[in-house]
N, C-alpha and C positions, 0 to 999 in steps of 0.2 A: 815585317814578321807578324805572326798572328797574335803575339802577346804585347804588341806596341802600346795598347791602351791600359794594360795592367801595371800595378804598382807592387814593389817588394820593399818591405821595411826590414832592415838588418839592425838587430839590437845586440851590441857586444861592447864590453868595456876595453877591449883590445883593438886599437886602431889598425894594427897590422892585419888582424883577422878580417876586419871590415874591408880593408883595401883589396885582400885576396878574394874575398867574396864578390866585391864589386866587379873585379876583373873576370871571374869565372861566369858571373851571371849576365855580363854585358851581351853575349850573343842572343840572348832571349829578346832583347829590344825593349825590356821593361824599364820603367822609371824607377831608379833606385833611391830609396830614402834611408837615412842612417840615424841611429841614436846610441849614445854611450851609456845610458842608464835608463832605469824603468820609468822615471819621471818624464824625461825627455821623449821616450818612446810613446807614452800615453798622449803627450801634447802633440807629437808629430801625427799620430793616428787620429787624433781629433781634428786636426787641420786639414789632412788629406788621407781619406780612408784608404788603407792598403788592401791588396787582394791576398797577399801572402806575407806572413811575418817569420823571419829567421831569428829565433829568440834564445839567447844564451841564458843558462839557468842561474849562473853566478854573476850577479851585478851588484855594484857598490851600494846603491840606496835601497832596493828591494829585489827579491829574487824573481826569477823568470816565472815561477808559479803564480806569484801575486799579480804580476803584469798580465799573464794569461787570463787569470780570473776576472781581473777588471775589464779587460777587452771583451770577454764573453758576456759580461752583464751590461755593457753598452749596446743600445739597440742599433747604433750605426755600424759597430764592429763585430757584432755576435756571429755574423756569418763569414768573417775573415778567417782563412786557413792559417794555421800556426804550426811551425816545425821547430821543435827544441833542439838546440845545439849544445851539447855539454860534455865536458871531460869526465863527468862522473858515470860510472858504468854500474848501475844496480837496478834490479827489476822493481824495487819499490818506488824509486823516483820516477821510473817510466810509467808505472801504473798510476802515480799521482798526476803526471802530465796528461795522460789520456783521460783520466776521470775529470779533469778541469776543462777538457774540450779540445786538447791538442790533436792535430791530424797526423803527425808523425814525430819520430824521435831518432835523432842522428847523434852518434858519439864522435868526440874529437879524439885523435885526429881522423878526419873522414876521408874517404876516397872520393875523388873529383867525379868519377862516373856515377857513383851511387847518389851523391848530393845532386847532380844535375837531373838524374832521372827522377828522383823524388820531388824535386822542385817543379819539373815539367809536368809530372802527375798531378800535383796539387793545382798548378796553374790551369791544366786542361779541366780538372774537375771544377775548379772555380768558374772557368769560362762556360762550361756546359751548365753548370748550376745557375749562373746569372742568365744565360739564355732561357733555361727552363723557367726561371723565376719571371722573366720578362714575358714569356708566353702565357704563363699561369696568370700573371697580372693583367695582361691584355685580354685574355679569355674571361677572367673573372669580371673585369670591367664590362665587357660585352654582355656577359650574363646578367650582370647588375642593371645595365641599361635596359636589356630585354625585359628583365623581371619588373623593373619600374614601369616600362611601357605596358607590360601585360597587366600589371596592378592598375594602372591608369585606365586602360581600356575596360578592365573589369569593373572599375568603379563607374565608368561612364555607362557601360552596358547596364549595370544594376540600376543606375539612376534613371535610364530610359525605361526599364521594366517597372521600376517603382512609380514612374509617372503614369503608367497605364492605369485606367480605371478598371480594366478587366481584372478578374482574379487569376493569377498564374500560379500554377503548381508543377512541381516535377516530382513524380512518384516512381516507385519501384514496381516491377511486375507484381509484388505482393501487396501493392496499394499503400505502401508507407510513403509519407511525404519527406522528401530530402531537401526541398527548397521551396520557398514561397516568397512573393513580393509583397510590398506594403499594402496593396489593396486587399490581400487576403487577411492580413491582420485587422484591417478595418472592418472587413465584412464579417469575420468570425469573432470580432471583439476580443481577440486574444493576442498576447505577445507572440512574436515569430518563434521564440524559443519554445513556447508551449504548443506550436503547431507542427514543428519539425518532429519527425519519427511517429507522428500519429497517422492513422489510417484515414484516407481522404473521405471515406464515407461517414466517419464519425465527427468531423469538423464541419462539413457542410450543413447549413441550417435547414435541411430538409426533415420532414416529419419522420421519415424512415430512410433506411439505405436505399440506394438507387435500385429500381426494379430491373433496369438493364444496365449492367456495369460497363461503362464505355472503356475503362481500363483493361478489364478482362477481354473485351471484344478486340481492343487494339493489340493486345499481346497475342491472341489467337490468330488474328487475320493480318497483323503487321500493316494495317492500313488505318488512316484517320477515321474517327467515328464522330457521331454528333447525337445529342439527346436533349430533351427538354424537361424541366422539373419546376415544381413550386415549393417555395420554402415556408417555414412556419409563419412568416410575416406576409404570406400570400404574394411575394414577389416571384416573378417568372424568371427562370434562368435557362440559358442555352449553354450546354457544356459541350466543348470540342476537345478531342484528344488526338495527339500526334505521336507517332512512335520514334524513339531514338534507338538505332540499331548498331550492332558491332559489325566487324568486317565479315562475319559469317551470316549476317542478315538476322540475327537474333535480336529480339527487343530487350534492351538493357534498362530502359526507363521510358515513361510516358509523360509528356508535357500536357497539362490540362489548362484550357483557356475557358474561363467562366464569365459569361456575359449577362449582365442584368438586362433583360429585355422588356421589363414591365412597361417602361415609358414608350417603347417602340410599339408594343401591343396596344397600349392606351392610345397613342397617336393614330394607329391604324383604325382603331374603333371610332375615335373622334372624327377622322377624315370620312369614314363611311356615314357616320351619324350626320355630320354637317352636309354632306351631299344629300343625304335624305331630307334633312331640314330645308335645304335650299329649294328642293322640288316641292316640298309642302308649302314653303313660303310663296313660291310662284303661283301654286294652285290656290292658296288663301287669298292672294291678291286678286286673282281672277274671280274668285267667289265674291269677295267684297265688292268689286266693280259691278258684278252682275246683280247683286242683291241691293246695294245701297241705293241706287237711283229709283228702282220700282218701290222700294220700301219707303223712301222719302215722299214719293208721289202718293203712295197710299195713305201715309200719315196726314198729309195736306188734305187730300180728298175726304178723309174721315172727319177731319175738323170742320170742313165746309159742309159735308153731308149732315153732321150733327147740328150745326147751326139752322140749316134748311129744315130739318126734322122738327126742331123746336118751334120754328115759325109755323110749319105745317100743322102741328099739333094745336098751336094757339088759334090758327084760322079754322081748324076743324071744330074746336070748342065753341067758337062764335057763330058759326054758320050752320051747324047741325043740330037739330032739336033733339034727336035721339040717335046718338053715335053708336049705341049698342046694337042697332039693327043692321049696321054695315060691318063687313069683315075686311081687315087689312092684312094681306098675306095669310089669310086663314085665321086671324086673330081678332077679336072684337076690340073696339077702340080703347076700352079700359085696360086691356092687357098690353096693347101696343104702347099706350101712354106710360104704363108702369115699367115695361121691359126694354123699351128702345133706349133709354139712357144707359142701361147696363150693357146692352149690346155694343154701343159706341165705346163705353169704357173698356170693354173686353178687346175691341179692335185697337184702341190706343196702347193697351198694355201689351198686346201681341207685338205691335209695331215697335214698341219700346224695347221688348225682349229681343226682337230681331236686330234692332240698332245696337244693343249691348253686345250680341254675339258677333255682329259685323265689326264692332270696335275692337274686340278681342282678336278676331282674325286679322284685322288690319295691323294691330300692334305686333301679332306674331309674325306677319310677313315683313315688318320693318325692324326686326331684331337686329341688334349691332349698331343702331343709330346712336350718336353721341348726344348727350344731354347735359345741360349746364349744372354743375355742382356747387353747393355753398356749405357753409357750417350749419349743421342740422341738429337740433335737439330731438332725440328719439322719444324722450318722455312726452314732449309736446305733440309729436306725431301720433303717439298712442292716444293721448288725451282727445286730440282732434277726431281721430277714427272712432273712438268709443262714443263720443258725442254725436257724430253723424249716424252711427248705427244704433243709436239709443232706443228707437222704436222697435227695431228688428231684434235686439237683444232682449227687450222686454216681452216680445212675443214668443221667443225661442228658449229663454233661459230663466232660471230663478235669479241669477245675478252675474255680473262680470266684475270680479274682484281684482282691483289694481294694487300692485306693490311695486312702486317705482322708487329707485335709488335717487335721492336728491343731489348726490355728488356726481352724477352721470356726466362725463365730458362730452362735447359735441363730436359728431362724425362728419366727414366730408361726403356729401351725397346730394341727391336730387329729392326735394321734399315730396313732390307729386308721386314719384316712383316708389319711395319708401311708404307713403300712405297707401299706395296701391297694394304693396306687399303685405303691410299689416292688416289692411282690410280683408284681403284674401285669407290670411291665416285665421282671423277671427270668425269670418263667415264659415270657413271649413269647420272650425271648432263648434259653432252653433249648429251647423247642419248634422253633426255627428250625434247630437244629443237626442235621446229617445223620448224625453218628456221635459215639460217646462220646470219640474222641480230640480233639475240638475243644473250645474253651474260651470262657468269657465273662469280661469285665472290668467292674468297678464301681469308679468313682473319684468324688471329691469335691474341690472346690476353692472358694476365696472370690475373687470378681471385685471387687476393691477400688474400682475407678472407678464401676461401676454399682451397687455395694453389694448384690450378689446372691450367693446360694449356688448353686453349679452342680453337678449330679450327672450323670454320664454312665454309661450302661449300653451296653457294645459287645459285639458277637458277630461271629464269622466264619462265620455260617451261610448259609442260602440266599438272604437278602436279598429285597427286594421290587421290583416293576417300577414305572415311572413312572405306569402306568395304575392301580396299586393304591394308591400312596401318598396321593393326594388323597382317598381314601374311608375311610382307616383309622379316623377318628374318628366316622364315621356310626354311629348305632345299629343293631344287628342285621346290620351288614356284617361278613363273615368269609369267609376262604377255607378254613376248616377246619370245616365243618359236619359232615363225615364223622367227624372226630375228636372231635366233641362241642362245638365252638366256638359260643358264643352271639352273638358280635359285639357284646357290651356292655362288655367289659373296658376298652378304650381310651377308649370314649365316657364311661364313668363316671370313669375317671382324668383325662381332660381336664377334665371338670366339676369334679372336686375341686380340680385345680391352678388352674383359673380362679377358683374361690371363694377360693383362697389368693393371688390376685393374681400367679400365676406363669405360666409357659409351658412347653409341651412341644413339642420340635422333633425330627423324624425325618430322618435321612439314610441312604439305602439304595440299593444296587444289586444286581441279580441276580448271585448267586455270590460276592459281595464282602462280604456282611454287612451289619449294621445298627448305627447309633450313634443312641441316644436321649438328648437333652439336656433335663434337667429344670432350670429356673431358678426360684428363689423369692427374694423380697426379705427382706432381713435386718431385724431389729427396730431401728427408729430410737429415738432418745432420748425421743421423745414417746409411743412405745408403752408 
């Protein structure tokens, strides 16, 4: 039968009534439990939870109302159906029973058909209620599992989006931000809570609102869009927008992907520049090869010719009584004797200048070569250079003032290369002076926080314009071609300092002089 798994508890102090009820209820196929008093009834219900209780109101230890109240308070039996059986016929008692949670009320003596019908009704209701509770529990379990999985997926998806270095935003058609990833908070230097509900054009670090709003374009066209902007820190950004539409094709939100392309643009510039420099290097190597050999031959020939000329002059002095009557190259002997050494000196100096230019071109063509590095004292490098340039400094300036920090730690570098850089900076400072009454200053100090050694070369010379400054590190760029400048000095110096993981910075204004700041990292404990 369909009630075979259900249990009915009969509670009555009259054993004869219990026997009658057991016989009447036997066709239902239920398991019949019995109790003669309230205490036993509660214990039986505790041991084996019934689906239905037929409960007499008048019991020896406690009345049925008390038993009903205790059953309804117990979490295990609160859903058990209860039918009161009583000989008392009054509306007040009936009302109390229903108020306590009873499902039905039958008076004694009862009609068998009514009793069975009401018992069957309660068993059916309990059966359907259990089935419904089971379905609800199963459905609730499934929903909880799905909710847990959705939450897990949402967390994983959020983790993936937060791991992106791109700035990701979700905005409404009205440009209000509804979601942002961790990269957005980092870029905008604001907590996410301060970004949400703000307009996207107010949180991007651009100097002004976007000239061409990609959100507006995407809402109007329902198509992805792209634009580029520069922020207040001069970083280049590429913004891409993607529409999110409803079933009618209307844009309900826009996803913005912001990519910092500064490094990409710098890389493209460097690639083009390196390709250009590679071509210049090949050209320079060819020029060096073509010039070096004939210049070397010219230098040697000049030395030999000078020696021969000295001997010829001596011979002429001994064998000619009146040398002034003869002309040599259109000049009298006295002029030749006076000017010939100067002519040879000019040839030597010209050859030396050519050798210097060839050496710089050769170094330019070999940029990138590795050199041995050791612990170097920049103070000693500065002193060596100033000593070597002493005559040149005396000819060009009033003085070269040194202010060197005695606590300066060493740097890891190549002494010859660093001497070349300091020499170039001091020579440039001297060349900028307009008269001998001006001076240059060279100082050094240790920047403790950044762990860097800093050297400054200052002059009060002509200075440079803002148009010239951006180009000073370009190879072959010079404003002094007429004075013999090659435009390679600062390019090579910067290459050397870059190879030493340092930096060169110029500050200059026309008529106010120039300050060059050279920074190099100190030696760490791991070096």
